[in-house]
N, C-alpha and C positions, 0 to 999 in steps of 0.2 A: 558729971558734968563734961570731965575731958572725954569722955565714950560719946556721949551725945554730942560736943562739938565736932569730934571726927566723923560720926554718922553725917551730920550737915552738910560737910565739906564734902565727904564721901560721894553724898546725893547730888549735891550741887557741881560736882566733876563730871558724873555720870551723865545727869541733863544735861551739861554744855558740852558733853561728847556727842550725845545722841542728835544734838541741834546741830553740831557741826557738821556730822556726817553729810547732812543733805545740800555740802557743797564740796566735800571732798570725794562722796561715792557718784560714779559717772551715771548710773539709772536716777539718784535721788535727785541729782543737780538738774537733771530736765524738767523736773517738777516745780525745784523752786526757783527755777530762774523764768520760768512760764509764768509763774505765779509773781514774783517780784518786778517782772517787765511790766507787768498789766497794772499792779495794785499801787506798789512804792517808789518804785525808779523816780519818778516826778518829784516825789518828797526829799529825796537828799539834795536835788537842786534848789529847793528851798531851804533846808538846811545849811546848806553852803552860804546862799544870801544874807541868812540869817545872821550866823557868825561873822561873817564878814561886816554886816552893817553896823552890829551890836559895837564891835571892836573899833571901827570907827565913830560910833557914838562916846565910848568910856575914855578912850585915847585922843581923840581930837584930830586922826591920821589915818590914815591906809595902813593895813595891814603888809608886809613884805615877804612874809614865808607861810606856806598852809603844808599843813599835814593831815592826809585823809587816811583815818586809820580803819583796817578792812574797806581797803577803798575797791574792792570787786573788779570790776572790768573797765573802772577809771571812767565814768561819766562825772563824776562828781570835781576830778582833777579836770575834766575838760571845760566844765562849766566855770570853775573859777578861774581858767585863762582867759575866757570870755567875758567873766565880769571885770577883771583887771589884767591885761596882759602882762604887766608888770610883777605880776605875781609868781614867787619861785614856790613850786609844786613838789612836793614828795606823796607820795603812798606807799602804804605797806599790806600785805595780804600773805598768810599762810599758803593759799592756795595758788599754784604753780600756773595752772590754766588762767587764773583771774589776772594775774602779773603779765601775763605775755598776751593777753586782751587789752589789759589797759596799757600795757607798750607802745600796741600797735596804734593806739588814739593818742598817745600822749608822748610825744617821741623826745619832749623838751624836758618831762619831768623826771625827778630823781626817784627808783621804784627799787623794793625789795622783799624777795619773797620770805617774810619772817611773822611773826606773829606777835604782840605787842612786846611779850617780856625780852624780846630778842632787841628791842631797838635801845641804842647806845647815842649818845652824844656825837660821838667821831662819825656816824652815819649819813647826818641828815643837817639840815640848816635847823638851828633852834626856830622850832613855829611859834610864830604870832599868833598865828589862829590853829586850833586843832577839831576836826570833826569825828566822833566817835558813832557812826552811823547803824543804829540796828543791827549790832553785832555783840556789845558787851555780852550777852548771856552766853554765847556763844565759846566765852574763855574761862578754860579749867582752872587758870589761876588769876581770877581777876586784881586783886592786890598788886601782885606784882608787874604785871601788865600796868595798869594807872599809875605806879610809881615809876615804872621807866618811862611812859611818856609825861608824867608833870617834874621828872629831873629834867628834861629837855627845854621845857617851857622858860624863855626869859624874862625878866619883870616885866615888860609890858606884853602880856600874852593873854588870851580865852582859850579854855578848851569847852566845847559843846557836845554833850552827851544827848543822842536821841535815842530810845529804846522802847521794847513793847513793854506793855504795864499788863503784869500778869493779871490784875485785877478786872481787865477789860477781856478777858479770854473769851467768854461765853459771846461776847458781842462780835470780836472779830472773828468768828468760825462761821459766823454768815456768809464771809465773803468768798468761803471754799467752792468750788464747783463742781470736785468730786472729791472721791474718797481719799485719794492720794494728797490731794491739796489739803483735806480736812487731817490727816494726820502729818503733814507738813507743821501746819499752823497747830497742830495740838502740843508738837516738840518743841516749836519756838516758844509758845508759851510758856511751858513748864521750865525750860531754862532761862525764863525772864522773870525781872526783877520786881517785887511790889514798892510801893515808893519808900515806906519805911526801911524796906533791907537796901535801898540803893542809897539813902539818905547815911545809912550804918557803914554801909562800905567805903563810901567818901569819907567818912569820919576815920572808919580805921586805916586808910589810906595816909590822909592827912599827918596821922601821928607819927608815921613812918619817917617822914622827910623832915629835913633838916631846917625849913622855913614854913612860913603859914600862908594857907590859900582861905579863901572865901569860898564856898559852896552853898549853891541854892537848887534844892530837888523840888519841883512842882509836878501834877499831872495836867493842870488845868490852864486857863487863862490863855495870853496868846504867847505862844513859846515857851509856856512856863512863866511869865509874870502876869500880873492883875490888869485886866482892861482897864485904860486910862491912867495907866503907871508911866513913868519917864520912856522905859525900856518900849513899851508898846508904841509911845508917840513918835520914837527916835526911831523904830521900823517902817512906821507907816509914811514918814516924812522920808524914807529912802527910796529912790528913784528904782535900784535894782533889785531891793526888795519887792515893790509894788509888781516890779514884771515879774518876778519868780512866780509872786502869790496869784497873779492872775492866770497862768501857766498851769499852775497847779490845781486852781478851782475848776479849770475847763477838764484837765484829764480827770480828777477827781470825780466829775459828774458822769464821767465814761464807767469809772471802773467801781464808785461806790463804795468802796472799802471803809467801813467805820472806824479808822485808826484812830485812838486817840491816846498817842505816847507818851512818855515821859520825857520829862525835861531835864537836864542837870547842866548848872552852869559852874564853872572852876576859873579862880583867876587868883594870882597872886597878890598878897595883902602888900600894901607899900612896906 
């Protein structure tokens, strides 16, 4: 049993390292950047608008601070400031080139070239909204990274994870335009989580903390919530979310990526 668990951990770490290499190796990064700019960059702005709008619905006020984990070149941070100029933004990413680009685009943001495990309370403003967008599978130590993030969350806060759903791998590979992109996607989906695996990861993480969190994981619905739910109605009544959704719909019609990601929502229990 112990050996099986160790082997599973080693396989997860190896898969994460392979997936991460597409962002750290300069030749591979050219492939991942071209694909992501074409197929997924517009989805980050929708995720920012989603977590911002649902925070307002849950707590009855606008959030003051935003943390983008794996912020890449900073488009999500820039969009968050356009959505709310009063929002204090922070981004972290382990790739120096990404942080340099993010700094050029977000002069007012706090930026750190670290992975999630290196995050501490003294580095950032406590984030009222946090986004982990299409990068959780890249983490070699996901439990430690999530613990670090959740330890920074204040009582009124929300963490939104959008990630690849390994169960959707065959469908998503249709978006590849060449063999290099297909290999890139294969490595990313090999490192991704299935819904049950992500639920277990969040349960394991919550058990390591000194306070209780609510967690919701779903691959279907509207940002992970059922159609007709209070959350879906709140999003559709949000002007910022509607604007982001229209922009995504236009881009989606051009890219055609059949991405059906996992959605996870985490917030502190009272």
